BAFI-3210 file (N, C-alpha, C; in Angstrom, 3 decimals, decimal comma, padded with zeros to 6 digits):
// residues 199
n [1|2|3|4|5|6|7|8|9|10|11|12|13|14|15|16|17|18|19|20|21|22|23|24|25|26|27|28|29|30|31|32|33|34|35|36|37|38|39|40|41|42|43|44|45|46|47|48|49|50|51|52|53|54|55|56|57|58|59|60|61|62|63|64|65|66|67|68|69|70|71|72|73|74|75|76|77|78|79|80|81|82|83|84|85|86|87|88|89|90|91|92|93|94|95|96|97|98|99|100|101|102|103|104|105|106|107|108|109|110|111|112|113|114|115|116|117|118|119|120|121|122|123|124|125|126|127|128|129|130|131|132|133|134|135|136|137|138|139|140|141|142|143|144|145|146|147|148|149|150|151|152|153|154|155|156|157|158|159|160|161|162|163|164|165|166|167|168|169|170|171|172|173|174|175|176|177|178|179|180|181|182|183|184|185|186|187|188|189|190|191|192|193|194|195|196|197|198|199]
n.u [000,873|000,561|001,861|001,575|000,134|-001,573|-003,730|-002,559|-002,762|-000,734|-000,767|000,388|003,085|005,946|007,598|006,410|005,572|008,083|010,192|013,295|014,232|015,138|014,024|011,375|011,774|011,750|012,008|010,780|009,382|006,956|007,182|009,169|008,089|006,071|007,700|009,406|007,661|005,637|003,136|000,435|000,849|-000,477|000,531|-000,187|000,846|001,654|003,563|004,662|002,461|000,119|-001,453|-003,056|-004,043|-004,189|-004,606|-007,276|-008,230|-006,692|-007,791|-010,479|-010,135|-009,738|-011,885|-014,058|-012,712|-011,274|-009,043|-006,762|-004,972|-004,006|-001,515|-000,329|001,572|002,530|002,875|005,122|005,487|003,504|004,603|006,861|006,362|003,918|002,087|000,323|-001,645|-000,605|-002,740|-005,006|-004,021|-004,008|-006,397|-007,735|-006,598|-007,503|-010,423|-010,278|-009,114|-011,089|-013,044|-011,560|-011,508|-014,174|-015,041|-013,289|-013,685|-012,974|-010,467|-007,132|-005,274|-002,261|000,102|002,801|005,160|006,598|009,861|012,987|013,787|016,096|016,812|018,420|020,946|020,559|019,121|015,868|014,276|013,847|013,167|011,548|009,326|007,507|005,116|003,903|005,333|007,434|009,311|009,352|007,148|005,107|005,239|004,653|001,974|000,792|001,196|-000,522|-002,935|-003,101|-002,754|-004,931|-006,792|-006,249|-004,356|-001,668|001,518|004,528|007,136|009,947|011,831|011,919|011,570|014,026|015,778|018,304|018,321|018,163|020,282|021,809|024,553|024,575|022,775|023,480|024,216|022,015|019,835|019,174|019,126|020,213|018,636|015,538|014,447|014,667|017,251|017,859|018,817|017,996|015,259|014,934|015,384|013,580|011,409|011,605|011,780|009,184|007,400|008,400|007,538|004,579|004,429|004,805|003,087]
n.v [-001,214|002,319|004,875|007,397|010,638|009,265|008,743|007,490|005,492|004,742|002,150|001,073|000,247|001,431|001,602|002,228|005,022|006,076|005,836|005,502|004,229|006,144|008,718|010,192|010,148|012,715|012,087|009,415|006,159|006,406|009,006|009,309|007,742|009,014|011,368|009,989|008,704|010,207|010,791|011,032|010,798|009,428|009,255|006,872|005,429|004,312|004,415|001,462|000,021|-002,839|-005,584|-007,098|-005,381|-002,690|-001,911|-002,010|000,391|002,075|001,468|002,089|004,879|005,700|005,102|006,689|007,878|008,257|006,241|005,505|003,722|001,450|000,650|-001,629|-002,584|-004,495|-006,220|-006,887|-006,028|-007,533|-009,986|-009,244|-007,983|-008,977|-011,225|-013,218|-015,783|-016,978|-017,753|-016,301|-013,767|-013,875|-014,561|-012,232|-010,375|-011,372|-010,958|-007,991|-007,465|-008,227|-006,427|-004,207|-004,611|-004,546|-001,808|-000,248|-000,819|000,278|000,704|-000,471|-002,739|-003,363|-005,404|-005,580|-007,546|-007,710|-006,360|-008,269|-009,048|-008,297|-009,564|-008,947|-009,152|-011,022|-012,867|-013,155|-014,866|-018,014|-017,935|-018,345|-016,071|-014,225|-015,424|-018,574|-018,988|-018,705|-015,877|-016,464|-018,095|-016,406|-014,544|-016,528|-017,087|-014,653|-014,418|-016,401|-015,273|-012,824|-014,090|-015,527|-013,596|-012,624|-010,511|-008,572|-009,174|-008,159|-010,206|-010,536|-012,500|-013,484|-011,566|-009,149|-010,301|-009,763|-007,413|-006,823|-008,445|-011,011|-010,126|-007,308|-005,970|-004,371|-001,922|-001,416|-000,785|001,516|001,243|-001,200|-003,425|-003,325|-000,918|001,146|003,240|006,477|006,042|003,457|003,449|004,957|003,140|001,339|002,356|002,628|-000,090|-001,098|000,808|000,114|-002,538|-002,160|-000,847|-002,755|-004,783]
n.w [-000,013|-000,892|001,280|001,089|001,662|003,348|006,164|009,279|012,289|015,055|017,351|020,586|022,825|024,889|022,763|020,547|021,286|021,709|023,675|025,095|027,238|029,042|028,522|026,436|023,128|020,839|018,078|016,876|016,098|014,689|014,047|012,124|010,211|009,205|008,198|006,142|004,511|003,853|005,165|007,161|010,725|013,696|016,967|019,226|021,096|024,451|027,253|028,932|028,151|027,805|026,133|027,691|029,701|028,813|026,157|025,123|026,268|024,471|021,995|022,327|022,582|019,668|018,737|017,470|015,351|012,009|010,030|007,648|007,732|010,344|012,723|014,807|017,504|020,079|023,258|024,423|027,019|028,316|028,503|029,921|032,267|033,563|035,455|034,016|032,432|029,195|027,629|028,261|027,621|024,791|024,289|025,100|023,017|020,894|021,063|021,046|018,552|017,026|017,422|016,904|014,047|013,492|014,143|012,675|009,747|007,269|007,471|006,885|008,561|010,102|011,568|014,062|015,447|018,832|019,426|019,426|022,810|025,465|028,679|031,656|030,211|028,506|025,951|025,659|024,211|024,687|027,405|030,436|032,193|034,329|033,937|032,796|030,089|027,424|025,766|022,980|022,783|023,232|020,939|019,102|019,793|019,550|016,541|015,585|016,036|014,347|011,912|011,989|011,638|009,006|009,068|007,780|009,221|010,754|011,562|013,435|013,625|011,277|009,456|008,252|010,137|010,852|012,101|014,965|017,272|018,894|018,900|018,310|019,954|022,131|020,872|019,526|021,202|023,549|026,148|026,247|026,505|025,719|024,672|021,833|020,377|018,909|016,123|015,906|016,076|013,604|011,786|012,232|011,598|008,838|008,041|009,041|007,396|004,647|004,771|004,638|002,419|000,620|000,963]
ca.u [000,089|001,467|001,255|001,449|-000,874|-002,682|-003,851|-002,084|-002,711|000,287|-001,162|001,533|003,712|006,914|008,647|005,782|005,877|009,438|010,783|014,594|014,896|015,238|013,324|010,346|012,645|010,959|012,061|010,346|009,211|005,717|007,500|010,072|007,340|005,586|008,469|010,021|006,584|004,820|001,863|000,132|000,774|-001,033|001,340|-001,142|001,936|001,475|004,688|004,328|001,143|000,093|-002,410|-004,032|-004,536|-004,129|-004,988|-008,759|-008,262|-006,097|-008,736|-011,582|-009,553|-009,832|-013,448|-014,916|-011,905|-011,088|-007,906|-006,465|-004,066|-003,648|-000,352|-000,240|002,932|002,653|003,035|006,425|005,296|002,609|005,602|008,033|005,857|002,330|001,878|-001,060|-001,249|-000,585|-003,860|-005,740|-003,433|-004,350|-007,976|-008,053|-006,111|-008,582|-011,455|-009,825|-008,739|-012,458|-013,564|-010,859|-011,889|-015,597|-015,099|-012,571|-013,551|-012,440|-009,031|-006,244|-004,532|-000,910|000,741|004,356|005,551|007,590|011,492|013,785|014,429|017,352|016,725|019,742|021,909|020,431|018,017|014,666|013,529|013,573|013,254|010,141|009,628|006,658|004,097|004,593|005,611|008,690|009,090|009,069|005,718|004,080|005,335|003,894|000,537|000,286|001,214|-001,685|-004,208|-002,956|-002,722|-006,433|-007,616|-005,343|-003,447|-000,386|002,361|006,203|007,973|011,272|012,464|012,213|011,632|015,138|016,402|019,715|018,141|018,708|020,623|022,591|025,520|024,422|021,701|023,954|024,525|020,730|018,952|019,689|019,131|020,652|017,553|014,301|014,127|015,549|018,066|017,271|019,123|017,363|013,914|014,759|015,490|012,280|010,428|011,863|011,495|007,673|007,111|008,533|006,635|003,329|004,507|005,013|002,086]
ca.v [-000,005|003,508|005,597|008,960|011,248|008,408|009,059|006,274|005,669|003,790|001,867|000,273|000,593|002,450|001,392|003,071|006,075|006,567|005,852|005,050|003,737|007,131|009,653|010,049|010,914|013,513|011,353|007,982|005,487|007,141|010,383|009,117|007,071|010,304|012,047|009,290|008,015|011,413|010,399|011,728|009,398|009,721|008,413|006,633|004,562|004,290|003,545|000,409|-000,645|-004,228|-006,210|-007,526|-004,044|-000,985|-001,977|-001,783|001,989|002,667|001,272|002,954|006,359|005,934|004,528|007,680|008,718|007,534|006,218|004,648|002,369|001,010|-000,022|-002,224|-003,165|-004,559|-007,462|-007,067|-005,829|-008,552|-010,904|-008,559|-007,440|-009,329|-012,664|-013,589|-016,874|-016,649|-018,112|-015,172|-012,599|-014,360|-014,453|-010,699|-009,824|-011,934|-010,095|-006,754|-007,443|-008,164|-004,915|-003,227|-004,599|-004,025|-000,364|000,366|-001,798|000,842|000,959|-001,579|-002,990|-004,271|-005,716|-005,637|-008,455|-006,980|-006,666|-009,291|-008,344|-008,898|-009,304|-009,179|-009,482|-012,278|-013,105|-013,807|-016,011|-019,050|-017,754|-017,979|-014,949|-014,038|-016,527|-019,994|-019,243|-017,833|-014,724|-017,145|-018,634|-015,140|-014,265|-017,565|-016,760|-013,430|-014,770|-017,054|-014,520|-012,098|-014,990|-016,046|-012,327|-012,250|-009,383|-008,737|-008,696|-008,494|-011,246|-010,133|-013,698|-013,752|-010,306|-008,477|-011,005|-009,191|-005,990|-006,920|-009,731|-011,314|-009,551|-005,881|-005,212|-003,177|-000,785|-000,651|-000,579|002,782|000,761|-002,311|-004,187|-003,381|000,351|001,577|004,516|007,030|005,453|002,181|003,995|005,432|001,760|000,590|003,217|002,224|-001,508|-001,044|001,454|-000,782|-003,702|-001,679|-000,406|-004,050|-005,844]
ca.w [000,000|-000,845|002,317|000,687|001,948|004,150|007,823|010,073|013,613|015,591|018,605|021,035|024,010|024,860|021,618|019,634|021,999|021,363|024,963|024,946|028,498|029,991|027,970|025,291|022,125|019,841|016,719|017,183|014,532|014,006|013,576|011,047|009,211|008,650|007,402|005,007|003,601|003,403|005,511|008,500|011,868|015,021|017,771|020,438|022,093|025,931|027,906|029,704|027,671|027,592|025,467|028,789|030,651|028,125|024,630|025,112|026,183|023,211|020,862|022,655|022,297|018,417|018,213|016,477|014,473|010,737|009,628|006,398|008,252|011,911|012,973|016,332|017,939|021,530|023,706|025,162|028,331|028,947|029,003|030,774|033,599|033,854|035,831|033,380|031,520|027,844|026,871|028,624|026,780|023,449|024,177|025,170|021,672|019,652|021,248|020,738|016,972|016,678|017,868|015,815|012,738|013,369|014,335|011,571|008,830|006,363|007,696|006,676|009,771|010,145|013,187|014,211|016,689|019,515|018,901|020,269|023,996|026,416|030,211|032,243|029,230|027,981|024,696|026,225|023,360|025,345|029,013|031,199|033,231|035,273|033,889|032,297|028,884|026,832|024,758|021,774|022,729|023,108|019,623|018,402|020,063|018,469|014,953|015,322|016,139|013,328|010,916|011,790|011,087|007,874|009,279|007,734|010,281|010,789|012,637|013,387|013,606|009,809|008,458|008,741|011,380|011,244|012,403|016,398|017,444|020,102|018,513|018,117|020,643|023,054|020,037|018,934|022,238|024,413|027,474|026,149|027,088|024,837|024,177|020,839|020,428|017,748|015,136|015,627|015,671|012,159|011,006|012,528|010,672|007,378|007,856|008,903|006,079|003,349|004,664|004,320|000,863|-000,406|001,462]
c.u [001,005|000,749|001,215|-000,022|-002,142|-002,685|-003,494|-002,301|-001,818|-000,356|000,191|001,806|004,856|007,735|007,709|005,932|007,383|010,503|012,154|015,173|015,089|014,070|012,470|011,161|011,416|010,997|011,772|009,803|008,121|006,118|008,242|009,292|006,519|006,427|009,071|008,851|005,467|003,318|001,619|-000,007|000,458|-000,267|000,466|-000,357|001,894|002,657|004,147|002,928|001,043|-001,118|-003,579|-004,799|-004,764|-004,567|-006,356|-008,884|-007,800|-007,298|-010,104|-011,224|-009,750|-010,975|-013,957|-014,114|-011,744|-009,668|-007,807|-005,873|-003,880|-002,473|-000,282|000,800|002,682|002,715|004,150|006,390|004,385|003,632|006,458|007,513|004,434|002,452|000,360|-000,561|-001,418|-002,023|-004,872|-005,307|-003,987|-005,721|-008,342|-007,736|-007,301|-009,778|-011,380|-009,592|-010,180|-013,108|-012,696|-011,248|-013,264|-015,707|-014,253|-012,355|-013,080|-010,927|-008,046|-005,302|-003,237|-000,497|002,173|004,607|006,476|009,005|012,122|014,131|015,363|017,156|018,219|020,960|021,904|019,053|016,994|013,776|013,073|013,503|011,693|010,306|008,549|005,392|004,677|004,735|006,755|008,289|008,593|007,515|004,825|004,120|004,683|002,224|-000,004|000,252|-000,105|-002,923|-004,088|-003,175|-004,504|-007,323|-007,049|-005,078|-002,287|000,523|003,860|006,494|009,401|012,303|012,786|012,237|012,923|015,653|017,778|019,556|018,459|018,858|021,487|024,161|025,849|023,484|022,167|024,074|023,140|019,820|019,566|020,027|019,640|019,839|016,295|014,010|015,218|016,307|017,329|017,538|018,229|015,933|013,712|014,752|014,151|011,182|010,503|011,277|009,706|007,159|007,282|007,642|005,094|003,309|004,430|003,930|000,939]
c.v [001,065|004,304|006,981|009,424|010,664|009,017|007,531|006,719|004,441|003,454|000,867|000,677|001,613|002,647|002,041|004,412|006,608|006,598|005,284|004,352|004,775|008,348|009,372|010,757|011,518|012,579|009,957|007,355|005,889|008,570|010,238|008,376|008,055|011,026|011,332|008,698|009,100|011,161|011,098|010,452|010,202|008,734|008,395|005,627|005,089|003,666|002,748|-000,358|-002,174|-004,707|-006,482|-006,337|-002,953|-000,925|-001,625|-000,166|002,830|002,625|002,137|004,477|006,722|005,641|005,571|008,412|007,705|007,526|005,352|003,490|002,480|000,135|-000,562|-002,889|-003,282|-006,094|-007,710|-007,071|-006,903|-009,734|-010,310|-008,320|-007,947|-010,772|-013,134|-014,666|-016,429|-016,835|-017,173|-013,975|-012,928|-014,014|-013,035|-010,069|-010,191|-011,277|-008,772|-006,558|-007,464|-006,983|-004,047|-003,311|-004,194|-002,506|000,373|-000,528|-000,969|000,849|-000,512|-001,663|-003,910|-004,296|-005,920|-006,472|-007,695|-007,420|-007,477|-008,411|-009,054|-008,470|-009,804|-009,938|-010,767|-012,400|-013,910|-014,786|-017,287|-019,148|-017,514|-016,862|-014,919|-015,232|-017,712|-019,998|-018,376|-016,636|-015,299|-017,657|-017,540|-014,709|-015,261|-017,477|-015,724|-013,616|-015,560|-016,238|-013,535|-012,932|-015,198|-014,855|-011,729|-010,828|-009,471|-008,117|-009,024|-009,307|-011,048|-011,222|-014,045|-012,564|-009,505|-009,075|-010,521|-007,841|-005,959|-008,028|-009,760|-010,398|-007,928|-005,268|-004,131|-001,859|-000,281|-000,409|000,435|002,162|-000,881|-003,478|-004,298|-002,040|000,839|002,807|005,246|006,469|004,058|002,411|004,468|004,204|001,039|001,097|002,904|000,927|-001,643|-000,312|000,681|-001,912|-003,454|-001,462|-001,818|-005,037|-005,684]
c.w [-000,152|000,369|002,055|001,098|003,120|005,601|008,316|011,648|014,245|017,141|019,195|022,506|024,068|023,518|020,561|020,134|021,682|022,668|024,632|026,085|029,692|029,813|026,752|024,268|021,203|018,514|017,227|015,939|013,868|013,519|012,151|009,799|008,417|007,661|006,129|004,081|003,398|003,755|006,787|009,524|013,070|015,927|019,093|021,195|023,612|026,609|028,892|029,393|027,564|026,945|026,656|029,532|029,914|026,784|024,442|025,299|024,845|022,000|021,162|022,301|020,771|017,672|017,099|015,415|013,254|010,321|008,408|006,794|010,020|011,913|014,460|016,412|019,454|021,901|024,715|026,694|029,196|029,501|029,953|032,162|034,174|034,354|035,333|032,491|030,084|026,988|027,322|027,806|025,428|023,325|024,197|023,751|020,729|019,813|020,881|019,234|016,487|016,481|016,905|014,516|012,513|013,322|013,222|010,243|007,493|006,156|007,294|007,945|009,626|011,425|013,039|015,448|017,411|019,151|020,119|021,536|024,585|027,791|030,848|031,347|028,451|026,953|025,395|025,559|024,070|026,871|029,282|032,211|034,276|035,354|033,243|030,919|028,453|025,960|023,549|021,780|022,616|021,665|018,750|018,418|019,180|017,165|014,672|015,090|014,882|011,953|010,790|011,317|009,675|008,047|008,670|008,817|010,052|012,079|012,436|013,387|012,195|009,005|009,079|010,049|011,766|011,903|013,974|016,822|018,620|019,966|018,709|018,897|021,578|022,243|019,496|019,902|023,087|025,691|027,571|026,697|026,036|024,101|023,122|021,104|019,176|016,626|014,702|015,329|014,326|011,368|011,127|011,562|009,206|007,178|007,822|007,486|004,663|003,619|004,240|003,057|000,069|000,044|000,443]
res [m|d|l|t|n|k|t|v|v|a|l|g|d|s|v|t|r|g|f|d|g|t|v|n|l|r|y|n|y|p|q|y|l|a|k|y|y|n|c|r|v|c|n|n|g|i|n|g|a|t|i|y|e|t|l|e|k|e|i|k|k|i|k|d|k|q|y|d|v|i|v|l|m|i|g|t|n|d|y|g|h|l|d|v|p|l|v|r|i|i|s|k|l|t|r|l|i|r|q|l|i|s|e|h|h|e|a|k|i|y|a|v|l|p|l|t|r|f|d|d|d|k|n|a|a|d|v|i|r|y|s|n|y|t|f|n|q|l|l|d|g|l|t|e|v|y|s|a|f|q|i|p|f|i|d|w|r|e|y|h|s|e|f|i|t|d|f|n|y|k|d|m|y|q|d|q|h|v|h|p|n|a|y|t|y|r|k|l|a|f|y|i|g|d|f|i|k|n|s]
***
């Protein structure tokens, strides 16, 4: 889809907001997306947002607004901060996606899986945190939901898998954990923009 002159809303957590682990950066991925793809982007990201506790509020906030494109990037905080079983998170996401589609049937929805995260200097892919699932299991669950609704989505394990790795994450994340630096936010915008353009 050509994003030129389109109206886009970005829903998500601190990675959408543009937080770098210390401050909210003025130049975040929605800002760069608007600049490089000549579209209008409304950044509705909320620091600390989760699918289970926050996404419903984000969706409510845009209920009466019209957008050409909705970009959803959320889930890392469900894994990183909540002791909620994965099945409940997936069930909540399924209900909210159904609601989003029904309230914005004219919009094209795209999803972006959470970026690779590193907790205590370790790739979280196969680590169980507060609830009984790994980060990879979360990503697989999100994949199933987006696939079921035929929502095009980015899975960083396959799409530009060289973007953030065990070898470069300390350079790509400002906090060497999960929050991008300005350079990484710019690349993130390009990768998301190109994905939308070629979908």
